[in-house]
PyMOL Python script that loads the backbone (N, CA, C, O; Angstrom):
from pymol import cmd

cmd.read_pdbstr("""\
ATOM      1  N   MET A   1      10.215 -16.162   1.441  1.00  0.00           N
ATOM      2  CA  MET A   1      10.388 -15.001   2.304  1.00  0.00           C
ATOM      3  C   MET A   1      11.744 -14.367   2.032  1.00  0.00           C
ATOM      4  O   MET A   1      12.760 -15.050   1.906  1.00  0.00           O
ATOM      5  N   THR A   2      11.729 -13.063   1.948  1.00  0.00           N
ATOM      6  CA  THR A   2      12.938 -12.303   1.683  1.00  0.00           C
ATOM      7  C   THR A   2      13.202 -11.383   2.857  1.00  0.00           C
ATOM      8  O   THR A   2      12.266 -10.842   3.446  1.00  0.00           O
ATOM      9  N   THR A   3      14.478 -11.198   3.207  1.00  0.00           N
ATOM     10  CA  THR A   3      14.857 -10.376   4.347  1.00  0.00           C
ATOM     11  C   THR A   3      15.155  -8.940   3.888  1.00  0.00           C
ATOM     12  O   THR A   3      15.816  -8.726   2.872  1.00  0.00           O
ATOM     13  N   PHE A   4      14.654  -7.964   4.654  1.00  0.00           N
ATOM     14  CA  PHE A   4      14.845  -6.542   4.363  1.00  0.00           C
ATOM     15  C   PHE A   4      15.233  -5.817   5.654  1.00  0.00           C
ATOM     16  O   PHE A   4      15.040  -6.330   6.757  1.00  0.00           O
ATOM     17  N   GLU A   5      15.784  -4.613   5.486  1.00  0.00           N
ATOM     18  CA  GLU A   5      16.111  -3.770   6.634  1.00  0.00           C
ATOM     19  C   GLU A   5      14.906  -2.916   6.995  1.00  0.00           C
ATOM     20  O   GLU A   5      14.406  -2.158   6.164  1.00  0.00           O
ATOM     21  N   PHE A   6      14.441  -3.038   8.229  1.00  0.00           N
ATOM     22  CA  PHE A   6      13.288  -2.298   8.735  1.00  0.00           C
ATOM     23  C   PHE A   6      13.689  -0.869   9.044  1.00  0.00           C
ATOM     24  O   PHE A   6      14.747  -0.630   9.625  1.00  0.00           O
ATOM     25  N   ILE A   7      12.837   0.096   8.652  1.00  0.00           N
ATOM     26  CA  ILE A   7      13.056   1.509   8.985  1.00  0.00           C
ATOM     27  C   ILE A   7      12.073   1.949  10.069  1.00  0.00           C
ATOM     28  O   ILE A   7      12.488   2.322  11.167  1.00  0.00           O
ATOM     29  N   GLN A   8      10.777   1.909   9.769  1.00  0.00           N
ATOM     30  CA  GLN A   8       9.792   2.282  10.779  1.00  0.00           C
ATOM     31  C   GLN A   8       8.397   1.832  10.340  1.00  0.00           C
ATOM     32  O   GLN A   8       8.158   1.471   9.187  1.00  0.00           O
ATOM     33  N   GLU A   9       7.505   1.872  11.304  1.00  0.00           N
ATOM     34  CA  GLU A   9       6.090   1.568  11.055  1.00  0.00           C
ATOM     35  C   GLU A   9       5.313   2.678  11.734  1.00  0.00           C
ATOM     36  O   GLU A   9       5.465   2.906  12.934  1.00  0.00           O
ATOM     37  N   GLU A  10       4.471   3.378  10.963  1.00  0.00           N
ATOM     38  CA  GLU A  10       3.736   4.478  11.572  1.00  0.00           C
ATOM     39  C   GLU A  10       2.257   4.450  11.139  1.00  0.00           C
ATOM     40  O   GLU A  10       1.938   4.080  10.009  1.00  0.00           O
ATOM     41  N   PRO A  11       1.376   4.843  12.048  1.00  0.00           N
ATOM     42  CA  PRO A  11      -0.049   4.831  11.720  1.00  0.00           C
ATOM     43  C   PRO A  11      -0.408   5.974  10.788  1.00  0.00           C
ATOM     44  O   PRO A  11       0.272   7.000  10.746  1.00  0.00           O
ATOM     45  N   TYR A  12      -1.492   5.782  10.038  1.00  0.00           N
ATOM     46  CA  TYR A  12      -2.018   6.856   9.203  1.00  0.00           C
ATOM     47  C   TYR A  12      -3.543   6.859   9.333  1.00  0.00           C
ATOM     48  O   TYR A  12      -4.159   5.857   9.694  1.00  0.00           O
ATOM     49  N   GLY A  13      -4.109   7.983   9.038  1.00  0.00           N
ATOM     50  CA  GLY A  13      -5.548   8.125   9.054  1.00  0.00           C
ATOM     51  C   GLY A  13      -5.943   9.166   8.017  1.00  0.00           C
ATOM     52  O   GLY A  13      -5.155  10.055   7.694  1.00  0.00           O
ATOM     53  N   ALA A  14      -7.122   9.061   7.511  1.00  0.00           N
ATOM     54  CA  ALA A  14      -7.579  10.004   6.513  1.00  0.00           C
ATOM     55  C   ALA A  14      -8.971  10.494   6.871  1.00  0.00           C
ATOM     56  O   ALA A  14      -9.801   9.749   7.393  1.00  0.00           O
ATOM     57  N   SER A  15      -9.202  11.750   6.582  1.00  0.00           N
ATOM     58  CA  SER A  15     -10.509  12.321   6.805  1.00  0.00           C
ATOM     59  C   SER A  15     -10.766  13.343   5.706  1.00  0.00           C
ATOM     60  O   SER A  15      -9.899  14.156   5.386  1.00  0.00           O
ATOM     61  N   ARG A  16     -11.945  13.297   5.139  1.00  0.00           N
ATOM     62  CA  ARG A  16     -12.268  14.259   4.065  1.00  0.00           C
ATOM     63  C   ARG A  16     -12.293  15.680   4.583  1.00  0.00           C
ATOM     64  O   ARG A  16     -12.095  16.618   3.811  1.00  0.00           O
ATOM     65  N   PHE A  17     -12.532  15.865   5.874  1.00  0.00           N
ATOM     66  CA  PHE A  17     -12.685  17.212   6.427  1.00  0.00           C
ATOM     67  C   PHE A  17     -11.549  17.618   7.340  1.00  0.00           C
ATOM     68  O   PHE A  17     -11.612  18.689   7.942  1.00  0.00           O
ATOM     69  N   GLY A  18     -10.512  16.804   7.468  1.00  0.00           N
ATOM     70  CA  GLY A  18      -9.404  17.116   8.336  1.00  0.00           C
ATOM     71  C   GLY A  18      -9.668  16.662   9.766  1.00  0.00           C
ATOM     72  O   GLY A  18     -10.695  16.052  10.065  1.00  0.00           O
ATOM     73  N   ILE A  19      -8.733  16.968  10.624  1.00  0.00           N
ATOM     74  CA  ILE A  19      -8.848  16.583  12.031  1.00  0.00           C
ATOM     75  C   ILE A  19      -9.495  17.730  12.793  1.00  0.00           C
ATOM     76  O   ILE A  19      -9.030  18.868  12.726  1.00  0.00           O
ATOM     77  N   ILE A  20     -10.561  17.431  13.512  1.00  0.00           N
ATOM     78  CA  ILE A  20     -11.268  18.442  14.286  1.00  0.00           C
ATOM     79  C   ILE A  20     -10.517  18.649  15.592  1.00  0.00           C
ATOM     80  O   ILE A  20     -10.114  17.689  16.248  1.00  0.00           O
ATOM     81  N   GLU A  21     -10.333  19.909  15.962  1.00  0.00           N
ATOM     82  CA  GLU A  21      -9.578  20.252  17.154  1.00  0.00           C
ATOM     83  C   GLU A  21     -10.228  19.606  18.382  1.00  0.00           C
ATOM     84  O   GLU A  21     -11.437  19.713  18.588  1.00  0.00           O
ATOM     85  N   GLY A  22      -9.409  18.942  19.182  1.00  0.00           N
ATOM     86  CA  GLY A  22      -9.887  18.303  20.398  1.00  0.00           C
ATOM     87  C   GLY A  22     -10.239  16.840  20.225  1.00  0.00           C
ATOM     88  O   GLY A  22     -10.481  16.149  21.215  1.00  0.00           O
ATOM     89  N   GLN A  23     -10.274  16.349  18.999  1.00  0.00           N
ATOM     90  CA  GLN A  23     -10.574  14.933  18.748  1.00  0.00           C
ATOM     91  C   GLN A  23      -9.295  14.193  18.380  1.00  0.00           C
ATOM     92  O   GLN A  23      -8.397  14.742  17.742  1.00  0.00           O
ATOM     93  N   GLU A  24      -9.239  12.935  18.798  1.00  0.00           N
ATOM     94  CA  GLU A  24      -8.114  12.098  18.422  1.00  0.00           C
ATOM     95  C   GLU A  24      -8.337  11.584  16.988  1.00  0.00           C
ATOM     96  O   GLU A  24      -9.441  11.155  16.652  1.00  0.00           O
ATOM     97  N   PRO A  25      -7.318  11.626  16.163  1.00  0.00           N
ATOM     98  CA  PRO A  25      -7.489  11.089  14.810  1.00  0.00           C
ATOM     99  C   PRO A  25      -7.634   9.564  14.856  1.00  0.00           C
ATOM    100  O   PRO A  25      -7.018   8.901  15.690  1.00  0.00           O
ATOM    101  N   THR A  26      -8.444   9.024  13.963  1.00  0.00           N
ATOM    102  CA  THR A  26      -8.644   7.589  13.926  1.00  0.00           C
ATOM    103  C   THR A  26      -7.552   6.954  13.050  1.00  0.00           C
ATOM    104  O   THR A  26      -7.186   7.496  12.007  1.00  0.00           O
ATOM    105  N   VAL A  27      -7.059   5.841  13.475  1.00  0.00           N
ATOM    106  CA  VAL A  27      -6.023   5.128  12.741  1.00  0.00           C
ATOM    107  C   VAL A  27      -6.709   4.167  11.766  1.00  0.00           C
ATOM    108  O   VAL A  27      -7.485   3.304  12.176  1.00  0.00           O
ATOM    109  N   GLU A  28      -6.418   4.324  10.486  1.00  0.00           N
ATOM    110  CA  GLU A  28      -7.020   3.473   9.473  1.00  0.00           C
ATOM    111  C   GLU A  28      -6.086   2.380   9.018  1.00  0.00           C
ATOM    112  O   GLU A  28      -6.528   1.396   8.425  1.00  0.00           O
ATOM    113  N   GLY A  29      -4.812   2.531   9.282  1.00  0.00           N
ATOM    114  CA  GLY A  29      -3.838   1.522   8.875  1.00  0.00           C
ATOM    115  C   GLY A  29      -2.441   1.945   9.253  1.00  0.00           C
ATOM    116  O   GLY A  29      -2.257   2.916   9.987  1.00  0.00           O
ATOM    117  N   TYR A  30      -1.460   1.227   8.759  1.00  0.00           N
ATOM    118  CA  TYR A  30      -0.066   1.490   9.091  1.00  0.00           C
ATOM    119  C   TYR A  30       0.792   1.460   7.836  1.00  0.00           C
ATOM    120  O   TYR A  30       0.628   0.594   6.976  1.00  0.00           O
ATOM    121  N   PHE A  31       1.711   2.419   7.743  1.00  0.00           N
ATOM    122  CA  PHE A  31       2.721   2.406   6.703  1.00  0.00           C
ATOM    123  C   PHE A  31       3.921   1.654   7.265  1.00  0.00           C
ATOM    124  O   PHE A  31       4.332   1.897   8.400  1.00  0.00           O
ATOM    125  N   ILE A  32       4.475   0.753   6.486  1.00  0.00           N
ATOM    126  CA  ILE A  32       5.691   0.042   6.868  1.00  0.00           C
ATOM    127  C   ILE A  32       6.773   0.491   5.899  1.00  0.00           C
ATOM    128  O   ILE A  32       6.639   0.320   4.688  1.00  0.00           O
ATOM    129  N   PHE A  33       7.846   1.066   6.432  1.00  0.00           N
ATOM    130  CA  PHE A  33       8.968   1.531   5.635  1.00  0.00           C
ATOM    131  C   PHE A  33      10.141   0.567   5.784  1.00  0.00           C
ATOM    132  O   PHE A  33      10.471   0.156   6.897  1.00  0.00           O
ATOM    133  N   PHE A  34      10.762   0.210   4.684  1.00  0.00           N
ATOM    134  CA  PHE A  34      11.905  -0.706   4.718  1.00  0.00           C
ATOM    135  C   PHE A  34      12.806  -0.421   3.535  1.00  0.00           C
ATOM    136  O   PHE A  34      12.424   0.300   2.613  1.00  0.00           O
ATOM    137  N   VAL A  35      14.019  -0.995   3.561  1.00  0.00           N
ATOM    138  CA  VAL A  35      14.995  -0.801   2.490  1.00  0.00           C
ATOM    139  C   VAL A  35      15.037  -2.068   1.640  1.00  0.00           C
ATOM    140  O   VAL A  35      15.198  -3.178   2.147  1.00  0.00           O
ATOM    141  N   ARG A  36      14.884  -1.866   0.323  1.00  0.00           N
ATOM    142  CA  ARG A  36      14.924  -2.964  -0.636  1.00  0.00           C
ATOM    143  C   ARG A  36      15.818  -2.562  -1.799  1.00  0.00           C
ATOM    144  O   ARG A  36      15.552  -1.564  -2.469  1.00  0.00           O
ATOM    145  N   ASN A  37      16.856  -3.312  -2.039  1.00  0.00           N
ATOM    146  CA  ASN A  37      17.817  -3.024  -3.104  1.00  0.00           C
ATOM    147  C   ASN A  37      18.367  -1.607  -3.004  1.00  0.00           C
ATOM    148  O   ASN A  37      18.550  -0.939  -4.022  1.00  0.00           O
ATOM    149  N   GLY A  38      18.633  -1.144  -1.780  1.00  0.00           N
ATOM    150  CA  GLY A  38      19.217   0.180  -1.569  1.00  0.00           C
ATOM    151  C   GLY A  38      18.231   1.320  -1.665  1.00  0.00           C
ATOM    152  O   GLY A  38      18.640   2.479  -1.590  1.00  0.00           O
ATOM    153  N   GLN A  39      16.947   1.044  -1.829  1.00  0.00           N
ATOM    154  CA  GLN A  39      15.936   2.087  -1.947  1.00  0.00           C
ATOM    155  C   GLN A  39      14.882   1.931  -0.851  1.00  0.00           C
ATOM    156  O   GLN A  39      14.548   0.820  -0.440  1.00  0.00           O
ATOM    157  N   PHE A  40      14.362   3.088  -0.382  1.00  0.00           N
ATOM    158  CA  PHE A  40      13.288   3.052   0.602  1.00  0.00           C
ATOM    159  C   PHE A  40      12.007   2.621  -0.075  1.00  0.00           C
ATOM    160  O   PHE A  40      11.704   3.073  -1.179  1.00  0.00           O
ATOM    161  N   GLU A  41      11.259   1.758   0.566  1.00  0.00           N
ATOM    162  CA  GLU A  41       9.972   1.290   0.067  1.00  0.00           C
ATOM    163  C   GLU A  41       8.933   1.505   1.163  1.00  0.00           C
ATOM    164  O   GLU A  41       9.254   1.517   2.352  1.00  0.00           O
ATOM    165  N   ARG A  42       7.687   1.674   0.741  1.00  0.00           N
ATOM    166  CA  ARG A  42       6.578   1.865   1.695  1.00  0.00           C
ATOM    167  C   ARG A  42       5.425   0.975   1.266  1.00  0.00           C
ATOM    168  O   ARG A  42       5.045   0.951   0.095  1.00  0.00           O
ATOM    169  N   ILE A  43       4.873   0.245   2.227  1.00  0.00           N
ATOM    170  CA  ILE A  43       3.691  -0.563   1.983  1.00  0.00           C
ATOM    171  C   ILE A  43       2.648  -0.229   3.056  1.00  0.00           C
ATOM    172  O   ILE A  43       2.978   0.305   4.115  1.00  0.00           O
ATOM    173  N   LYS A  44       1.402  -0.549   2.765  1.00  0.00           N
ATOM    174  CA  LYS A  44       0.317  -0.323   3.724  1.00  0.00           C
ATOM    175  C   LYS A  44      -0.106  -1.637   4.333  1.00  0.00           C
ATOM    176  O   LYS A  44      -0.067  -2.682   3.683  1.00  0.00           O
ATOM    177  N   SER A  45      -0.513  -1.574   5.591  1.00  0.00           N
ATOM    178  CA  SER A  45      -1.015  -2.730   6.296  1.00  0.00           C
ATOM    179  C   SER A  45      -2.200  -2.282   7.173  1.00  0.00           C
ATOM    180  O   SER A  45      -2.150  -1.202   7.761  1.00  0.00           O
ATOM    181  N   PRO A  46      -3.247  -3.084   7.267  1.00  0.00           N
ATOM    182  CA  PRO A  46      -4.378  -2.676   8.105  1.00  0.00           C
ATOM    183  C   PRO A  46      -4.087  -2.764   9.605  1.00  0.00           C
ATOM    184  O   PRO A  46      -4.753  -2.108  10.406  1.00  0.00           O
ATOM    185  N   VAL A  47      -3.093  -3.574   9.986  1.00  0.00           N
ATOM    186  CA  VAL A  47      -2.714  -3.748  11.391  1.00  0.00           C
ATOM    187  C   VAL A  47      -1.189  -3.662  11.496  1.00  0.00           C
ATOM    188  O   VAL A  47      -0.492  -3.906  10.511  1.00  0.00           O
ATOM    189  N   PRO A  48      -0.660  -3.319  12.677  1.00  0.00           N
ATOM    190  CA  PRO A  48       0.801  -3.282  12.825  1.00  0.00           C
ATOM    191  C   PRO A  48       1.391  -4.675  12.706  1.00  0.00           C
ATOM    192  O   PRO A  48       0.940  -5.599  13.383  1.00  0.00           O
ATOM    193  N   LYS A  49       2.390  -4.838  11.858  1.00  0.00           N
ATOM    194  CA  LYS A  49       3.008  -6.147  11.635  1.00  0.00           C
ATOM    195  C   LYS A  49       4.295  -6.342  12.430  1.00  0.00           C
ATOM    196  O   LYS A  49       4.646  -7.471  12.773  1.00  0.00           O
ATOM    197  N   PHE A  50       5.001  -5.250  12.725  1.00  0.00           N
ATOM    198  CA  PHE A  50       6.293  -5.332  13.393  1.00  0.00           C
ATOM    199  C   PHE A  50       6.359  -4.358  14.564  1.00  0.00           C
ATOM    200  O   PHE A  50       7.175  -3.437  14.544  1.00  0.00           O
ATOM    201  N   PRO A  51       5.507  -4.539  15.600  1.00  0.00           N
ATOM    202  CA  PRO A  51       5.451  -3.554  16.668  1.00  0.00           C
ATOM    203  C   PRO A  51       6.701  -3.497  17.546  1.00  0.00           C
ATOM    204  O   PRO A  51       6.951  -2.463  18.167  1.00  0.00           O
ATOM    205  N   ASN A  52       7.487  -4.559  17.620  1.00  0.00           N
ATOM    206  CA  ASN A  52       8.659  -4.582  18.505  1.00  0.00           C
ATOM    207  C   ASN A  52       9.970  -4.404  17.758  1.00  0.00           C
ATOM    208  O   ASN A  52      11.032  -4.592  18.351  1.00  0.00           O
ATOM    209  N   LYS A  53       9.937  -4.051  16.489  1.00  0.00           N
ATOM    210  CA  LYS A  53      11.171  -3.914  15.721  1.00  0.00           C
ATOM    211  C   LYS A  53      11.699  -2.488  15.828  1.00  0.00           C
ATOM    212  O   LYS A  53      10.933  -1.530  15.930  1.00  0.00           O
ATOM    213  N   GLU A  54      13.015  -2.374  15.802  1.00  0.00           N
ATOM    214  CA  GLU A  54      13.707  -1.083  15.840  1.00  0.00           C
ATOM    215  C   GLU A  54      14.334  -0.821  14.470  1.00  0.00           C
ATOM    216  O   GLU A  54      14.504  -1.747  13.677  1.00  0.00           O
ATOM    217  N   LYS A  55      14.673   0.431  14.194  1.00  0.00           N
ATOM    218  CA  LYS A  55      15.317   0.788  12.944  1.00  0.00           C
ATOM    219  C   LYS A  55      16.609  -0.010  12.780  1.00  0.00           C
ATOM    220  O   LYS A  55      17.434  -0.069  13.692  1.00  0.00           O
ATOM    221  N   GLY A  56      16.774  -0.617  11.615  1.00  0.00           N
ATOM    222  CA  GLY A  56      17.958  -1.415  11.349  1.00  0.00           C
ATOM    223  C   GLY A  56      17.783  -2.904  11.555  1.00  0.00           C
ATOM    224  O   GLY A  56      18.623  -3.694  11.126  1.00  0.00           O
ATOM    225  N   ASP A  57      16.682  -3.302  12.219  1.00  0.00           N
ATOM    226  CA  ASP A  57      16.392  -4.744  12.403  1.00  0.00           C
ATOM    227  C   ASP A  57      16.034  -5.367  11.062  1.00  0.00           C
ATOM    228  O   ASP A  57      15.647  -4.669  10.125  1.00  0.00           O
ATOM    229  N   GLU A  58      16.166  -6.675  10.981  1.00  0.00           N
ATOM    230  CA  GLU A  58      15.783  -7.391   9.774  1.00  0.00           C
ATOM    231  C   GLU A  58      14.349  -7.886   9.903  1.00  0.00           C
ATOM    232  O   GLU A  58      13.939  -8.373  10.957  1.00  0.00           O
ATOM    233  N   ILE A  59      13.586  -7.752   8.807  1.00  0.00           N
ATOM    234  CA  ILE A  59      12.243  -8.279   8.748  1.00  0.00           C
ATOM    235  C   ILE A  59      12.129  -9.168   7.531  1.00  0.00           C
ATOM    236  O   ILE A  59      12.917  -9.049   6.592  1.00  0.00           O
ATOM    237  N   GLN A  60      11.157 -10.055   7.541  1.00  0.00           N
ATOM    238  CA  GLN A  60      10.945 -10.937   6.404  1.00  0.00           C
ATOM    239  C   GLN A  60       9.557 -10.681   5.812  1.00  0.00           C
ATOM    240  O   GLN A  60       8.550 -10.650   6.519  1.00  0.00           O
ATOM    241  N   LEU A  61       9.543 -10.500   4.492  1.00  0.00           N
ATOM    242  CA  LEU A  61       8.292 -10.288   3.769  1.00  0.00           C
ATOM    243  C   LEU A  61       8.246 -11.231   2.563  1.00  0.00           C
ATOM    244  O   LEU A  61       9.267 -11.511   1.936  1.00  0.00           O
ATOM    245  N   ALA A  62       7.060 -11.704   2.259  1.00  0.00           N
ATOM    246  CA  ALA A  62       6.869 -12.553   1.084  1.00  0.00           C
ATOM    247  C   ALA A  62       6.522 -11.651  -0.091  1.00  0.00           C
ATOM    248  O   ALA A  62       5.468 -11.014  -0.095  1.00  0.00           O
ATOM    249  N   ILE A  63       7.397 -11.592  -1.086  1.00  0.00           N
ATOM    250  CA  ILE A  63       7.189 -10.760  -2.254  1.00  0.00           C
ATOM    251  C   ILE A  63       7.123 -11.653  -3.483  1.00  0.00           C
ATOM    252  O   ILE A  63       7.949 -12.545  -3.670  1.00  0.00           O
ATOM    253  N   ARG A  64       6.109 -11.390  -4.329  1.00  0.00           N
ATOM    254  CA  ARG A  64       5.982 -12.170  -5.568  1.00  0.00           C
ATOM    255  C   ARG A  64       5.666 -11.214  -6.696  1.00  0.00           C
ATOM    256  O   ARG A  64       5.233 -10.084  -6.473  1.00  0.00           O
ATOM    257  N   GLU A  65       5.889 -11.687  -7.911  1.00  0.00           N
ATOM    258  CA  GLU A  65       5.615 -10.855  -9.079  1.00  0.00           C
ATOM    259  C   GLU A  65       4.141 -10.967  -9.456  1.00  0.00           C
ATOM    260  O   GLU A  65       3.591 -12.065  -9.535  1.00  0.00           O
ATOM    261  N   GLY A  66       3.514  -9.824  -9.686  1.00  0.00           N
ATOM    262  CA  GLY A  66       2.109  -9.804 -10.065  1.00  0.00           C
ATOM    263  C   GLY A  66       1.930  -9.985 -11.567  1.00  0.00           C
ATOM    264  O   GLY A  66       2.899 -10.166 -12.305  1.00  0.00           O
ATOM    265  N   PHE A  67       0.699  -9.935 -11.998  1.00  0.00           N
ATOM    266  CA  PHE A  67       0.325 -10.188 -13.389  1.00  0.00           C
ATOM    267  C   PHE A  67       0.987  -9.215 -14.360  1.00  0.00           C
ATOM    268  O   PHE A  67       1.488  -9.644 -15.400  1.00  0.00           O
ATOM    269  N   TRP A  68       1.003  -7.928 -14.054  1.00  0.00           N
ATOM    270  CA  TRP A  68       1.573  -6.917 -14.958  1.00  0.00           C
ATOM    271  C   TRP A  68       3.034  -6.617 -14.654  1.00  0.00           C
ATOM    272  O   TRP A  68       3.564  -5.614 -15.133  1.00  0.00           O
ATOM    273  N   GLY A  69       3.695  -7.461 -13.871  1.00  0.00           N
ATOM    274  CA  GLY A  69       5.114  -7.263 -13.575  1.00  0.00           C
ATOM    275  C   GLY A  69       5.407  -6.469 -12.310  1.00  0.00           C
ATOM    276  O   GLY A  69       6.571  -6.304 -11.944  1.00  0.00           O
ATOM    277  N   TYR A  70       4.383  -5.979 -11.644  1.00  0.00           N
ATOM    278  CA  TYR A  70       4.589  -5.287 -10.386  1.00  0.00           C
ATOM    279  C   TYR A  70       4.835  -6.311  -9.280  1.00  0.00           C
ATOM    280  O   TYR A  70       4.313  -7.425  -9.321  1.00  0.00           O
ATOM    281  N   ASP A  71       5.637  -5.917  -8.292  1.00  0.00           N
ATOM    282  CA  ASP A  71       5.888  -6.790  -7.152  1.00  0.00           C
ATOM    283  C   ASP A  71       4.772  -6.611  -6.121  1.00  0.00           C
ATOM    284  O   ASP A  71       4.362  -5.492  -5.814  1.00  0.00           O
ATOM    285  N   LEU A  72       4.296  -7.730  -5.599  1.00  0.00           N
ATOM    286  CA  LEU A  72       3.253  -7.727  -4.578  1.00  0.00           C
ATOM    287  C   LEU A  72       3.784  -8.275  -3.296  1.00  0.00           C
ATOM    288  O   LEU A  72       4.549  -9.239  -3.291  1.00  0.00           O
ATOM    289  N   VAL A  73       3.382  -7.662  -2.188  1.00  0.00           N
ATOM    290  CA  VAL A  73       3.792  -8.133  -0.867  1.00  0.00           C
ATOM    291  C   VAL A  73       2.604  -8.847  -0.253  1.00  0.00           C
ATOM    292  O   VAL A  73       1.521  -8.273  -0.131  1.00  0.00           O
ATOM    293  N   ASP A  74       2.808 -10.108   0.136  1.00  0.00           N
ATOM    294  CA  ASP A  74       1.766 -10.869   0.803  1.00  0.00           C
ATOM    295  C   ASP A  74       1.877 -10.637   2.305  1.00  0.00           C
ATOM    296  O   ASP A  74       2.823 -11.110   2.935  1.00  0.00           O
ATOM    297  N   LEU A  75       0.926  -9.918   2.883  1.00  0.00           N
ATOM    298  CA  LEU A  75       0.963  -9.629   4.324  1.00  0.00           C
ATOM    299  C   LEU A  75       0.126 -10.626   5.070  1.00  0.00           C
ATOM    300  O   LEU A  75       0.026 -10.556   6.295  1.00  0.00           O
TER     301      LEU A  75
END
""", "prot")
cmd.dss("prot")
cmd.show_as("cartoon", "prot")
cmd.util.cbc("prot")
cmd.orient("prot")
């Protein structure tokens, strides 16, 4: 587990036809924003992972190197 600085977690949703007026958009997942090596990073999660964290708090994520050299986050 590696420690990172938490920025924010926000829901996202997608629709091929846009949001219809008067309807609530459906949440399909959550973007988690954090700082890694001085750069902002964004990952997707199907459920909120850090609902009680504030900007600047520390979070821990398990990151490993993937087959082609990309870093993978184990949620």
